[in-house]
N, C-alpha and C positions, 0 to 999 in steps of 0.2 A: 385171269385164266383164259387161254385161247379157246376160240368157238369153232368147232369142227361140223360143217353142215353136210347132210347126207345127200347124195343124188337124187335128183326128182323122184325116180323110178322106185325108190325106197322111201318116201315120205307119204306122210299123212297129212293133209293140207286142208285148213280151214278158210273159208273166202265168205266174208259178208256182203251184201249187196251183189249176189252172184245171179240174180236175175235179168241184168241186163248189162251193156255197156262194159266198162273196164273188167268188172268182176267175172261177167260171163265169158269174156276172152281169154281170162286168166284160168278160167277153170276147163276150158275146153282144150287151152295149150298145156295144163298140167295135166290132164286126165290122157291126153295123146302122148306124154312122155311118161306115162306108166304110173302116174302118183294116185294114190287114194285120195278122193276129192270130197269134202263135206260143203255142199252149198247152202248157203242161208241167205233167207229174204223174208220179206213179207209176203211176196206173191207165191203161195204156196203150190197152185196149180201149174203156175208157169215154171217153178222149180221142179215139179215133178215131171213135166215133158223135157225138160233139159236133161235130167237126171236119166231117163229113158233113152235119150239120144246119145248120152256118153257112154252108158252101160253097153248099148248095141254096138258100139264100135269095137268092143272088146280090148280097148287098149289100157285103160285104167278101170278103177271103180269108183262109183260117185252114190251118195247117198242126199237126201234133201231134208233141212230142218227149218220149218217156218220160224223166223225170230224178228223180233220187233227190237233193234239194238238199243233203243233208248230204255230198256226194260232190263236192268241188270240181272235178275232172276229168269228171264228167257234167255239172256247170253250165257248165264252159268249152264243152264239146260242144253244149249248147244255145245258147249265145251264136252260135257258129259256124254252127249248123245255121240260124238266123235270118238271119245276114250271107251264108250261100250261098245262100238263098232268094229273099231279099229285097233283098240288096245292104249294108243298113245297120239300124241299131238306133236307134228314136227315144224309147221309152218302156220302161222295164224296171220290172216291179212285182213286189216279192218279197211274196208273199200267202202262199205255202205255210206252214201250221202246224197242231199238233197240240194236244191237252188232255190233262190228267193231274188226274184226280180223287183226293185222298186227302189225308190229314193229313201234314205234313212230317216227322213222326217215322215213318210208315207205307211211305210209297212208297220203292221200292229205287233205291240209287245207280244202277242201269242204266237203268231207266226214267227217272229224273231227268237222267241224261246223254244219253239218246237224246231226251229232249224238247229239251234244249238243242242238239243235234246239229241239229233241224230248224229249232225256231223261232229260235234264235240264229244259229248256224253257217250255216244255209241263208240268212239275210238277209246274213252278212258274205260268203259264198261269191256270191251274185248279184250283190250292189254290186262286189265287186272283179273280177267277169268282166265286168260291164256298162259299168263307167267308161272302159275304152279305147275302147270303140266310142261312147260317149256325148260324150265329149270331143271326138271327131273333127269333128261336125258339129254339136253343142250336143244337148241332149236332157233328159229329165227321169228320174230314179230316186226311185221311190216305195216306201216300206218301210211294211209294216202293222204296226203297234204296236197299242195298246189303251187302254182307260180304266186298265186294272191297269199300264200303263207308268208310272203315278204312283199309283195307288190300289192297294189289295189285296182280295182276298176270301178266306175261309176255303175250304179243300178245294182251292183251284187256286193254292196258294202258290209251287209251283215255275212253274208257267205264269206267274204275275205275274212271277216272278224273272226268266224268260226275256224276258218283254216289256219290263221295267226296261231288261234290257240291249241290247235292240233300240233303245231310245229313246236312251241313252248312245253307243251307236255310231253312230246316225244323226245324232246331234246333233253329235259329233266329226267324223264324215266330211263334214258340212256344212260346218263351219269351214274344214277342211283344202282342200275342192274349192272351194268358193264364194269365201271369204274370203281365203285364204293363195294358193291358186295362180290365182283369179279365172278359174277354166274356165267355160265356157260351158254348166253343168249346174245344172238345179234338184233340191234334194234334198228331198224331202217325207217326213214321218212323218203317217201316217193313224191317228187313235184313236178306233175306234168303242166305242160300249156294246154291250150283248148283242145280237147278230144271229141273226135266225131261220135258222138254216143246221143242216145234221147234225153241227155240232162236239160236242154232247154224245155221240151214239151212236159218233162214230168216237174218241171220247178213251179212254184207259186209265183204268179205273175200280176204284179201291179199296172204293168203298161197298159195302155190301149190298143196294141199291136202284138203279135205273134214274137215272142222272144228268141234269141239266137245269140250266139256268140262270135265275134268277129273271126274272119278268116286268118292267118292260115290255121286250120286244124291239122291234127296228126292222127294216125290210125290208132285205135283203141290196142292192136298188135304191138306197137311200140310200147306202150306203158306194160301190158303184160309181159312182154319180154324182160322188159328192166325189173318188174316184179320178181320175176321165176329166177333172174340172175342173182337176186338179193336173198332168195332162198337157199342157194347152194354157195354163195360166197359173202361172206360179213362184208355189208356195205353199211355206211354212216349215213348216208342220203344220195340220192339221184334224183337230177333236173333231167325231165325227158321232154325232149323238142326243143329246137334252137331258140324260138321265142321265151321259154321258161329261162333258159340261160340270160338272152337279153334283158327281159323285163326285171328279173330279180337283181342282175348287176346294176340296171339303173336305178332302182329303188336303194341301193346301198352305197352307190358310189356318186352319181347324179341325181338326188331325190326331188329337187325341183323340176329338173326335166321331164322325170319321170312323172310327176304329177301331171304335167303340160300334156303328155303324150297319153296318159291314163283319160284325162278329160276328153281328148278326141275320139275317144271309143263309145261316148255317149250314143250317137247318132247310128253306131252300127251293132246295137243291142237288139235289134227287131227288124222282121220282115214288115212288108207293105202290106200286111194284112191283118184283119181283126184278129183277137187271140182266139184260139180254138178251145182252149181249156184252162181259163185262167187260174183256177183252182189247184190245178197241177195234181200230185200224188204225196205232196208234203203231210196230210193227215189220213192218207190211204194208200193200200197197196194199189199197183197197178198189173192186173192179170194179163195185161197185153203188152208187159214190158220185156219180154223175152226176145227183143233185137239188140245187136250190139251196136250198129250206128243208127242213125235217125233219119227221118223222111227226107229233110230238104237237102242233106249231103252237107250242111254247114253247122257250126254251133257245137255244142258238147260240153264236156267238163272242163273246167278250166283249174 
C-alpha cells in the first residue's frame, strides 16, 4: 500500500526529547509551519515554557507532556494525551537520547543499561505506542539514529552500540510494517553527524575533562529540516551532514581505514578544562535544558 502523508499544517506531530537540541528545533519549525505539536520530555517546566513560546506565536498549537521514554506506560500515556487533545496522530518522532563518554571497560553496567533504556528502548516504546494510531489513517514514524548507527567513535562506544540497535530495530520494523503488512505508514531512520546541541553537557562523563564532539558540527536546523521532510514525503533513511555520509561510507567500504580514522578522534573528545557536571542528566531531567545549541559552540549529537 502506498503511503500518502499530509502537509505539515494539517498534521499532529509528537516529538520526544523536545526540551532541547534537535527536538526543540523540530518543534519550533513544525509549529511555525502550522502543525499541532505534542512536546514530550522529562523536563516538564522547560517544556511548559517552550509551549507558551510556541502558542504565543499564533502559528501552530502545542501541548507539553512529561514523559520518561524508558517507561512504556508513560509513552502510552503520551500517545493517549495527543489523541485526547487533537483526535489523532500523523507523525511520531522518536528523538529522545542521551550520551555516555567513557571507555567500554570503564563505564558501569548500570549506566550502560540506563543508556540503552533511553536510546534504544525509548525508540521501541515510542514506535510500538505510535503504530496503532498511525496505521488507522496513515502517517510517519521517524526514529533518530546517528552516523554511529553504522560507524563508531572511541569513548562513545556504548552510545554507538545503542544507535546500531536503533538502526536494526527500525530496519526490521520497516520491513514488517511497510512490506509485510503493507500498512500506510512510512518508517524513517535519520542519521545525523555531530550536531551543535547540549549533547556533551547532558552526557554522563567518565573523562577527567569536559566532554565534546569533534568538529565540524552541523546546525540542528539541518536535522529538523530532514525530519520534517520525512514527515511529508515517505523516506527510508536520511544521512544529514557531509561527515555522516563520509563516516558511514568508510565503515561500509573501507572499515580498516575507518577504524584508524575513528581512533584519531580520541583526543578530540574533550576540552582542556575539568568536567562541569560529570553525572550529566542520564538519570535526571535537566530543567535548564531548553536551549538548542550548547555553550561552547562545538560538540553536539552524533
